[in-house]
C-alpha positions in Angstrom: -16.2 -17.7 34.3 -14.5 -20.8 35.5 -11.9 -20.6 32.8 -11.3 -16.9 33.6 -10.9 -17.8 37.3 -8.5 -20.6 36.5 -6.5 -18.3 34.3 -6.3 -15.7 37.0 -5.3 -18.3 39.5 -2.5 -19.6 37.4 -1.2 -16.1 36.4 -1.2 -14.4 39.8 -3.8 -15.5 42.3 -2.1 -18.7 43.3 1.0 -16.8 44.1 -0.9 -14.1 46.0 -2.9 -16.7 48.2 0.3 -18.6 48.9 1.9 -15.4 50.2 -1.1 -14.2 52.1 -2.6 -17.4 53.4 0.2 -20.0 53.2 -0.3 -23.7 53.9 1.2 -24.9 57.2 3.4 -27.2 55.1 3.5 -28.2 51.5 0.8 -30.7 50.8 1.7 -34.1 49.6 1.3 -34.6 45.9 -2.4 -33.8 45.1 -4.6 -33.4 42.1 -2.9 -30.2 40.9 0.6 -31.6 41.2 -0.5 -34.8 39.5 -2.1 -32.7 36.7 0.9 -30.4 36.3 3.3 -33.4 35.8 1.2 -35.0 33.1 1.8 -34.4 29.4 -0.9 -32.8 27.4 -1.6 -36.1 25.7 -2.2 -37.8 29.0 -4.6 -35.3 30.4 -8.0 -35.6 28.6 -9.4 -38.3 30.9 -8.4 -37.6 34.5 -8.9 -40.3 37.2 -12.3 -40.1 38.9 -10.7 -39.2 42.2 -9.2 -36.0 40.7 -12.4 -34.6 39.3 -13.6 -31.4 40.9 -14.6 -28.1 39.2 -11.3 -26.4 39.9 -9.3 -29.2 38.3 -11.7 -29.5 35.4 -11.2 -25.8 34.7 -7.4 -26.1 34.9 -7.6 -29.1 32.5 -9.7 -27.2 30.0 -7.4 -24.1 30.3 -4.4 -26.3 29.5 -6.2 -27.9 26.6 -7.2 -24.4 25.2 -3.9 -22.5 25.5 -1.4 -24.9 27.0 -1.2 -23.1 30.4 -0.6 -25.5 33.3 -1.0 -24.7 37.1 2.1 -23.2 38.6 4.1 -24.5 41.5 2.1 -22.2 43.8 -1.2 -24.0 43.0 -1.2 -26.1 46.2 0.8 -23.8 48.5 -2.1 -21.9 50.2 -4.3 -23.0 53.0 -7.2 -21.7 50.8 -7.2 -24.2 48.0 -8.5 -23.3 44.6 -11.9 -24.8 45.1 -12.5 -23.3 48.5 -15.8 -21.3 48.2 -14.5 -18.5 50.3 -11.4 -18.1 48.1 -13.5 -18.4 45.0 -15.9 -15.7 46.2 -13.0 -13.3 47.0 -11.3 -14.0 43.7 -14.4 -13.5 41.7 -15.2 -10.2 43.5 -11.7 -8.9 42.8 -11.7 -10.1 39.2 -15.1 -8.5 38.6 -14.0 -5.3 40.2 -10.7 -4.9 38.4 -11.9 -6.3 35.0 -15.1 -4.2 35.2 -13.0 -1.0 35.9 -10.6 -1.8 33.0 -13.5 -2.5 30.6 -15.2 0.7 31.7 -12.2 2.9 31.3 -11.0 1.4 28.0 -14.4 1.4 26.2 -15.5 4.7 27.7 -12.2 6.4 26.8 -12.2 5.0 23.2 -15.7 6.1 22.8 -14.9 9.5 24.2 -12.0 10.0 21.9 -13.4 8.5 18.6 -17.2 8.6 18.9 -18.5 11.1 21.5 -19.8 14.3 19.9 -17.8 17.1 21.7 -20.5 19.6 20.7 -22.4 18.1 23.7 -20.2 20.3 25.9 -22.2 23.3 24.4 -25.5 21.9 25.6 -27.0 24.2 28.3 -27.7 21.2 30.5 -24.1 19.8 30.5 -22.8 20.0 34.0 -19.7 21.7 35.4 -16.9 19.2 35.7 -19.3 16.5 34.5 -16.7 14.1 33.1 -14.9 14.1 36.4 -18.1 13.6 38.3 -19.2 10.7 36.1 -15.9 8.9 36.6 -15.9 9.5 40.3 -19.4 8.1 40.7 -18.5 5.1 38.6 -15.4 4.4 40.6 -17.4 4.5 43.8 -20.1 2.2 42.3 -17.8 -0.6 41.0 -16.8 -2.2 44.3 -20.5 -2.4 45.4 -21.7 -3.7 42.1 -18.9 -6.3 42.0 -19.6 -7.5 45.6 -23.3 -8.0 44.7 -22.4 -9.7 41.4 -19.8 -12.2 42.7 -22.4 -14.6 44.2 -23.8 -15.1 40.7 -20.4 -15.9 39.2 -19.7 -18.2 42.2 -22.9 -20.1 41.4 -21.8 -20.4 37.8 -18.3 -21.6 38.7 -19.7 -24.2 41.1 -22.1 -25.6 38.6 -25.5 -24.3 39.7 -26.5 -22.9 36.3 -27.5 -24.4 33.0 -24.2 -23.4 31.3 -22.6 -26.0 28.9 -19.0 -26.5 27.8 -19.4 -28.1 24.4 -21.0 -25.9 21.7 -22.8 -29.0 20.3 -24.4 -30.0 23.6 -27.8 -28.6 22.6 -27.4 -28.8 18.9 -26.4 -26.3 16.2 -29.8 -24.6 16.0 -30.0 -23.8 19.7 -26.3 -22.7 19.7 -27.3 -19.8 17.4 -30.7 -19.2 18.9 -29.3 -18.7 22.4 -28.1 -15.2 21.4 -31.4 -13.7 20.2 -33.1 -15.4 23.0 -30.7 -13.8 25.5 -31.3 -10.4 24.0 -35.1 -10.7 24.1 -35.1 -12.2 27.6 -32.7 -9.6 29.1 -34.3 -6.7 27.3 -37.7 -7.6 28.7 -36.5 -7.9 32.3 -34.3 -4.7 32.1 -37.3 -2.8 30.9 -39.3 -3.9 33.9 -36.5 -3.3 36.4 -35.6 0.1 34.9 -39.2 1.2 34.8 -39.6 0.1 38.4 -36.6 2.2 39.4 -38.5 5.2 38.2 -41.3 4.6 40.7 -41.4 7.6 43.1 -40.8 5.4 46.1 -37.5 4.1 44.7 -36.3 6.7 42.2 -34.9 9.3 44.7 -32.9 6.6 46.6 -31.4 4.5 43.8 -31.9 5.9 40.3 -31.7 9.6 40.7 -27.9 9.7 40.8 -27.7 8.3 37.3 -30.2 10.9 36.0 -28.0 13.7 37.3 -26.5 13.5 33.8 -29.1 15.2 31.5 -26.7 15.0 28.6 -24.5 12.0 29.4 -21.0 11.2 28.1 -19.7 7.7 27.7 -18.3 7.9 31.2 -21.9 8.1 32.6 -22.5 4.6 31.4 -21.6 3.1 34.8 -22.2 6.2 36.9 -24.9 4.5 39.0 -25.8 3.9 42.6 -24.3 0.4 43.0 -27.6 -1.2 43.8 -29.1 0.4 40.7 -26.3 -0.8 38.4 -26.5 -4.3 39.9 -30.3 -4.5 39.6 -30.2 -3.7 35.9 -27.5 -6.4 35.5 -29.7 -9.1 37.1 -31.2 -10.4 33.8 -27.8 -11.2 32.5 -27.2 -13.4 35.5 -30.7 -14.9 35.7 -30.6 -16.1 32.1 -28.2 -19.0 32.6 -30.2 -20.1 35.7 -33.3 -20.7 33.6 -31.9 -21.2 30.0 -28.9 -23.1 28.7 -26.0 -20.8 27.7 -22.6 -21.7 26.3 -20.1 -20.7 29.0 -17.8 -18.8 26.6 -20.8 -16.9 25.3 -21.5 -15.9 29.0 -18.1 -14.1 29.2 -18.5 -12.6 25.7 -22.0 -11.3 26.5 -20.6 -9.8 29.7 -18.2 -7.7 27.6 -21.0 -7.0 25.0 -23.5 -5.7 27.6 -20.9 -3.4 29.1 -19.8 -2.0 25.7 -23.5 -1.6 24.7 -24.1 0.4 27.9 -21.2 2.8 26.9 -22.6 3.0 23.3 -26.0 4.2 24.3 -24.4 7.1 26.3 -22.0 8.2 23.6 -24.1 11.1 22.2 -23.5 10.1 18.6 -26.9 9.7 17.0 -26.1 7.4 14.0 -29.0 5.1 14.1 -32.6 6.3 13.8 -33.9 2.7 13.8 -37.5 2.2 15.1 -36.3 -1.2 16.5 -32.8 -0.6 18.1 -32.6 1.4 21.3 -29.5 3.4 20.4 -27.9 6.5 21.8 -30.6 8.8 20.4 -33.4 6.9 22.1 -31.5 6.8 25.4 -30.9 10.5 25.2 -34.7 11.0 25.2 -34.7 9.0 28.4 -32.1 11.2 30.1 -33.7 14.4 28.9 -37.4 13.5 29.6 -37.1 10.7 32.2 -40.3 8.8 31.6 -39.6 7.3 28.2 -37.4 4.6 26.5 -36.6 2.3 29.4 -35.4 -0.5 27.2 -31.8 -1.6 26.8 -31.4 -3.1 23.4 -34.7 -2.6 21.5 -37.8 -0.4 21.5 -40.1 -3.5 21.6 -41.0 -3.4 25.3 -41.4 0.4 25.4 -43.8 0.2 22.5 -45.8 -2.6 24.3 -45.6 -0.6 27.5 -46.7 2.7 26.0 -43.4 4.4 27.0 -41.7 4.7 23.6 -40.7 8.1 22.4 -39.0 8.5 19.0 -35.9 10.7 19.0 -36.3 14.2 17.8 -35.4 14.3 14.1 -33.3 17.3 14.7 -30.8 15.2 16.6 -29.7 13.4 13.4 -28.6 16.5 11.5 -25.5 18.5 12.6 -27.0 21.8 11.5 -30.0 21.4 13.9 -28.7 19.1 16.6 -27.3 22.0 18.6 -29.5 24.7 17.1 -31.1 27.2 19.4 -34.6 26.2 18.6 -33.9 22.5 19.4 -32.0 23.3 22.6 -34.7 25.7 23.8 -37.3 23.1 23.2 -35.3 20.4 25.1 -34.6 22.7 28.0 -38.2 23.9 28.4 -39.6 20.3 28.4 -36.7 18.9 30.5 -37.2 21.5 33.2 -40.9 20.6 33.4 -40.1 17.0 33.7 -37.4 17.7 36.4 -40.0 19.6 38.4 -42.5 16.8 38.0 -40.1 13.9 38.8 -37.6 15.5 41.2 -39.2 18.6 42.6 -36.2 20.8 42.0 -32.9 20.9 40.2 -30.6 22.2 42.9 -28.2 19.2 43.0 -26.9 20.0 39.4 -24.5 22.8 38.5 -24.6 23.6 34.9 -22.2 25.1 32.4 -23.5 28.0 30.3 -21.3 29.3 27.5 -18.2 28.0 29.3 -19.1 29.5 32.7 -20.8 27.8 35.5 -24.4 28.7 36.2 -24.2 28.3 40.0 -26.9 26.6 41.8 -27.0 25.9 45.5 -25.9 22.4 46.3 -28.0 20.1 48.5 
């Protein structure tokens, strides 16, 4: 995340901070000015007095893509390595980039993957797509605010992240990815299952379960604390295990794309191992099953695994009356058991709204 922050500083944040919080006067030549005036060949070893995490990130950015700090780098009273500035910047980056990633991946999934027959499901809500997007937009600022401290800890060196892919050897470099999946899958399972506890569910997780038959846009339609809680394993991992810092950014993108994929309604995989869209549909329909994120392992160990209905994998039966009637009958029993009533949903039936009194 330090390279991402340095890139954003160079491209637009330096100029923004210089305009909003200008320095009283231009500083005398400092580390950034010194750095900017050096040739690429002279940069690899900087003088000890110039070493700080902001300068190190700028140096690495220059070495990677040849982009040097602009003339605005030292023209704000909030210098690059000021923790307040870094927190604000990371919050804004997480918010804006998170929204862009959400809209791009969800829209691509909606256009090219999402099964539009889902609109015919009796439990698809009136104006559901609009509602999902609105809930997501409201959640992103809160999730970003809660996430920024973890990114700040990473940028300031309080994690076990490493720069060089060879720091822990070739074997660990490849093992870090399956270890990450197993570690985060286990913690997400525990957190997600905990969110279904009656004392917590109605306050945090209920808003995500409004979508009985979700679309890709439901992927981030959470209460902000709920969405943040389920992201915690991703941020905890580099605090306890070494992780290549470029993998950290790539995995952030991967986790967000995966979250969209398991809400896309296209039941391609009937794998007993991978927790795909079909498994997650069982969770949205029947609430108390399939809490895992990536695999079915922890649900199997925890006794909460439910294999997807086989009818979901065949176009002839996926939206057949017998299958839909079975889903609706069991789903309504589960709603009564988990939520008590269903009055905060307004369904579509054959293109017309089945009106229910709103809470």
